N, C-alpha and C positions, 0 to 999 in steps of 0.2 A: 200121781205119778205118771199118768200118760207125756204130761210136758216134760218133766226131767228124764222118762227113758225117750223121747223124740231129741231132747237135746243134747242125752250122752250118746246118742248114736251119732251124731255125727262127724266127730271124730274121726271114728269108724270108717264110716264114707270117704274123707278124704284122704285117709291113711292108702287107700288103694284104689286112685283116679281111674277111669277106662282106658286114659291114654298112657299110664305109666309103661304097660307093657312091649309098644313100640319102641319108648327111649331106652330098653334093655337088650332088645333085638338089632344085632347087626347086622352089616347084607346080607339076606337069603343065601342059603351054604349052597345054591343052585347056581350063583353065580360065581364066574370059576376065576382065581385070581392072577389070570392074564389068558388073552389071546391071541398066539400068533399073528393073525392074521391083521390082529386089533394094533399092535406093538410095531409091526413093521411100516402100516399104515399113516399112523402118525408118530412115528419115533422121533420126527422134529417138530410137532406138537405137543410137548406135553399136557399144556394145560388143558386141550380139546379130546387128550387123550384119558385126562381124569375123567371127564365131563361125559365122555362114554360110558366108559366104569359106572359112573354114577347111574345111570340113566340104566344099565343092566343091573344093577344092584337092585334100583328102586322098580323096574319092569322084566324079573327074568324072560320072559314070554317073550321080550323083544330080542334077547340075544343072536337068535339068527339074523334078525335085519341088521343086525350091525356089522354082524360077520359077514355077511353078503356087501354091505357099502363097503368095507373095508377090502373086501378080497378084488372088488371093483374098482379102487382106487387103485393097486397094486397092477390088476390090469392094464388100466389107463397109460401107467409108467410103463409098462414093457413094451406096449402096441398102441401108441397115441395114435389119433385120429390123422390120415394124413393130410398135410398143408392147413393143419393149426398150432398153436399152440399147445406145448403140453399141460392135462385143464388137469393133472390129478392134486389130489388134498394137499398136498404138500405147497404149490404154488396158489392153490385158490385161497387158501386161508391167510396169506402173508402180506395183508392189508395193510398191516403196519409199516412195511417197509417201502422204502423209495422204491422207482421203478426199476432203478438198476441194479439195489440190490437182489430183486425178487425174480429178474430177468430167468427166462429156461429157456436154453438151448432149442430152436426149433426144430418137431420131429423127433424129440427124446435124444438119447444118447446116440445112435446108430448116425443122425444129419450131424449130432456134432462131431463126430469122429469124420465126415465124410460120406456122399452119398453110394460110394462103390464098397464103404469097409461094412462088412459084419463078421461076424465072432463070438462066441460064447464069453469074452471079457467085457460086452455089453450090456450083458443082462446081470444084475445086482446078486442076485440067488447064486451065481456064480463062484467061489469062494477064490478069496485072493492067496497068491504064494508070499505076499510082504503086503503088508501097510504102514503107513506112516499118519499118526493122527496129527490133525492142527497143525496143518501146514500152509503156510500163508501164498495162495495164487493172487497173480497181480494180472494176469490175461488167461484165458478168455473172458476170468470174473474176479474180481476184486475181493476175495473172502476167504476164509480159513475152512478149510475141506480135509476130509481124509484122503489118503495118497494112496494107492492101489497098484499093484504090479499084479496083473494074469498071465500065467504061460496059457498056451493053446490048451484047449480041451480034447485036442486031438489030431489024427493025421489030417482028418477031415477039417479041420480048422483053417481054414487060409489066410485069417489075418496073424497068426503065428504067435495069438495071444495082444494083451494092451497096457498100456496106462490109463488107470481113469482117478478121475476126482469124484468123490460120493459126500453126500451130504447124510444125515440123519444116520449117525453110526456106522455108516456102509450100504443103507437102504434105498439109497436113491443117487444113481448114476450122472451127475452134472454135465459130464463133459470126460472126454478121452480121446484114444489114438491107437490103433493096430500098431503093432511093433514093425510091422510090412510098410506101413505106408509113411517111416521116420527117414527124412531126408538127412536131418546131422540134429544133434543133441549136444550144447555147450556147457560149461558151467566157467563162468564169469565174473571176476570181481567185482561189486559194486564201488564206486569210485566215488570219494567223498564223503565216506561213512567212519566216523570215529569208532566204531564198532565193525570189524569183519563181516561182512555179507557177503553172500554168492546170488546169484541168479542162476537157476537150471532152464536152458531154453532149448523146447525143442520146435524144430523147423519141419513141416509136413511137406511129403511131395507135393509140388501144386502150388506152394503158398509161400513162397522166399521174399514177399512183400514190394516183388517188382513185377513181375509177370502174371498176366489175365490168363485166370480160369478160361478153359473152353467154356461155351454156352452150355447149357443144362450139365454143367458140372459143378460139386460144391467139396473144393479139397479141404481136410480138416484143417481145425484154426489150429493158429500159433499156441503155445503153452508155454507160459512162465509162471516159477513159482519160487520161492527165496529160501535161502538155509543162512540161516545166522547160529555165530557162534557162541556157543552154549555157555553158562553162566557157569560161578564155581558150583552153586548149589547143582544145576543140572548134569553138571560132569560129575558130582558125587552119587547123583542120581543114575548115573549111568550112561549118560549122553555120550553122541559122538563128538569127538572135537571138531572135526573137518567134515566138508563136501563128500569125501573120498568115497567116505562106506556108500552113501548113496551112487555113487559112480558107478562101485563097484556092482553091486546091485542091477543096474540097469543095463551093465554089461554084458552081464549073463544074460540077460533076455535079447540083446540087440547085435551079439557076436553071429548067430545066425545068418545075420541078413548081412553081413560084414561093416555093420557101426559100432563106435563106440564113441563114447561119453568123449569131449573135445574142450582138454585146458589151456590155456595161454602160457607159453612157455617163451625163456627169455633167447633162447635160440632162434625162435622165428620175430618177434620185434619186443622190445622192453624201453619204456621211457626214459628222457633222460630227465625229466624234471622228478623233481622229488616231490614227493606227497606228504605235506604238511600234517596230516590229522595220523597219518601210519609212519611214524620218521623210520628211515632205513631197512623201510621195504619198496621195492621196486613195483613203477605202474605199470599196466599193459596196455593202458588205455590212452586213448587221444580225444580230448573233448574237439566237437566240431559242432556246425549248425549245417542241418537241409535244409534252408528258406529261412524259417523263423523257429524251426524246432532243434533246441538244444539235445545233444546224446553224444554217446562218447563209440569210436572207431576202436574194434578189435582186431587186430592183424593177427589171423592163426593158420595152424598148418593147412587146412581145407579151405579157408577163405576170408573175406572180411565180413565182420559183422557191427551194424549201427543198431542200438539201443540205447534205451530200454523203453520206452514208448511207443504204444501199437501206433501201424504196426511196424517190428521191424523188420528190418531188411538182411537179407543173406548175399551176399557176393559170392555164387561158389567160383573156382578159377576157368571152369568151363563158360562160365558164363560174360566174362570180361572179353570184351573185344579191346579196349586201349584205357590207359589210365595217363593222364598230362596233370600239370600244375598250371594256373594260372592265378592274374594277383598278385604277385608274390611281392611284399611287402619288407616292410626292415622283420617285422617282427610275426608277420604270418602270411600265408596263402593259401589258396583253394587248393584241393583235389577232385578231380573231374573223373569220375569211371563213367565209362563207357559201355551198354551192354548190349550182347546180339539180339537181333530180333527172334522173339519168341514165337512166332510164326510167319508162314510164308508170304502173308497180308501186312505183315506190322513190319514197323522202322526200328534200328537200332534207336535207342534210348539213350541218354547223357545223364549221369546224376553227379549235382555239385553239393560239395562238401565244403563251408567257408569258416575262414579264421581258424585254420591250425595253427599250432605253435611254432616258427620258426626251428628250434630245438630241437624237434622231433622229426625233422625233413629228413636228414641221414640215417635214419632209423627206417624211415619208410621207404624210401628210395632204395637201398638194399634189400629190402624185402619184394618189392616191385619186381627189382633186376636178379631177385633170386627166383622168383617164380615163372620170370618170362611175360608179366606184366607190360610188354612193355607200349609205348606210348604210338600211334600212326597219324595221327592226325593235328598236329600244332598247327602247322603251315597250312595246310588244304582246307584245315575244316573250322577253324575258330579266328585266323587272321588279326586274334587279338591282341593290342598292344601290352606288355607284361611287365612289370617291374621289378626292381630288386633295389634296395638301397645297400645289401649289404655284398659289395663287388665283391671280384678277385683282388688278387694282387695283380701288380703292373705286369703285364706281359701273360696272362695266363691264357687270357683269350686264343692267342694265337696256336695254343698248347692244345686247347680245348680243341679249336678248327682242325689242326691235324689230328687230333682223335678222332673224325670224323662219325660214323656212326656209335661210337660210342658214349656220345653227350647223351643226359639226361635234360629233361625241361627246363630244368630250372638252370639248368651249366649255357643251354641255348637263351635261355633270358634274360642271362647274365653280359652274355658277350652280342646278345643285340642292342641291351641299353648302352655299353661302353663304344657300338660301332654308329650309333646313333649320337651321341656325345662327340665323337671322333669328327664327322660329319657338321655338327653344327659348329662347331671349334674352327674347320679349314675350309666352314662354304665348301663343302661339296658338291659336286656338280659329275655326276653319273656320267651325262653325257660326253665329258670330257679325257675322265680317267677311267673307264670301262668297268672294271668289275668290282665289286666293292670288297673291303679288306675281308680277308678269312675264307673267300671261295675255290683260291687254287693256287699254284705256284709261279715260280717265277716265271716260267715256259708262258702263264697264261698272259703275264702281261709282256712280254717282250711282243705275243700276237696282238695286244690292243692296241700296243703303238703302233705296228707295221699296218694294222686296218683302219686308224682313226681318221685318214684320209677320204677313205669309200664310204665311210658312214658318216652321214652330218643329218641335223634335224629329228625329224621322225623317224627315219631309217637307223639313224645310228641308236636310241632308243630301244627300236624292234632288235637289234643286232644285240644288244648287250642283255636284253631280255633273254633272248636266245641263249646266250652263254650262261646266262644265270641258272639258266632249268637244264641244259646240256654240257655246259661245263668241256673237258678235254674232249667230249665226240663233236659238238661243234666244231672247236678249233680244226680237228682233222678232216671234217668236212672243206671248211674255208681255205685250207693249204691245196687239197686236192683242186678246187677250184681256180686257184692262183698257177697250179700249175697247165 
């Protein structure tokens, strides 16, 4: 019987093994469903956050430790150590991403917005007045982030509020700019795209892509994000049809500072080259090269923008010293923009854009004339040979010469080429025939004939040079000497 009793007791022991109770008990009740500090600290790391909660569930006594760690991570994000990269949990744990993807702005959001920029908007704890999720940014970082607009916190907020790009559902400010630090905001159509797209571009004060910031200062970075035409499904879901709604939102924050979003218009400039990808729609860009970098020029009501590769270049009207044309060929020409010196010890610099299509010359020239961006240095600064196969009709050069200061650089190039062709055909000798064609009137020719015998060899050449430079004033002096 004892054997039977022992045998029969075995199933009873197996039915209730000692390990059964832990299998039926979930995470201890003492472990909270969520902790605010953990949620914020690990918002962009869901797997790591899950492990934290699992550890708290297994060892509830460690909950204060994990809460302290999470609070410390949040503190580092808000006040990172000086002169070091942000070492918060979000960046330290992104080991599976390329360095360019996990790049953090040195010094946190305030450094990203410029050394002199402060404001409540740099703190992710400050609520946003407007949020647009999953926005595609290309500058200064190429990634999808939440775009937020934050109003000034009060009268003491000198930044006037700001725009910021956030990750982790808004918990981490990646970069941004105070509205007071904005120089211009543009909304420009992206050329050569089958689907309509627009780039919003923020040009900060002190960072136009041309001037150098004073030593010891760090102006905010340029910001570029893309608005794409919504699909039919997105429209049915309530998406906006165009970028105007975003521009209106921005204008509400920019108006106190005298700024607004600038769109290109046909009144300023419209390309004559048809867009093959969007038939029937006007183009507002001119394809050009700056060195080997291909891009697009946009001629707007406040200045000229070249984009969309980093850094973008913005020529405000006040920064332009002169505009001229060079390397004028049958199909293309170059546009040279000289900008004023940005400092007392600096010199003016010239930026050349090449391979512009001749079809857009008229519109560009009208734009330059309209805004008074007159060239002032073709003959004195460049002395470069200029060509144009598309010459004017016969006799036009004389009309242009008579127009005097009304000539454009391209018209001057056309006239100079014709003059050189005439010289070659007639075996032209400046020493025997006086001034070149188009430089004076019939009285100039009479004066040349009267003085031809008095000037020979080098002296004759010198006399002609004087007349070339002084024109009728030189004639008055010579007539006085003869008297």
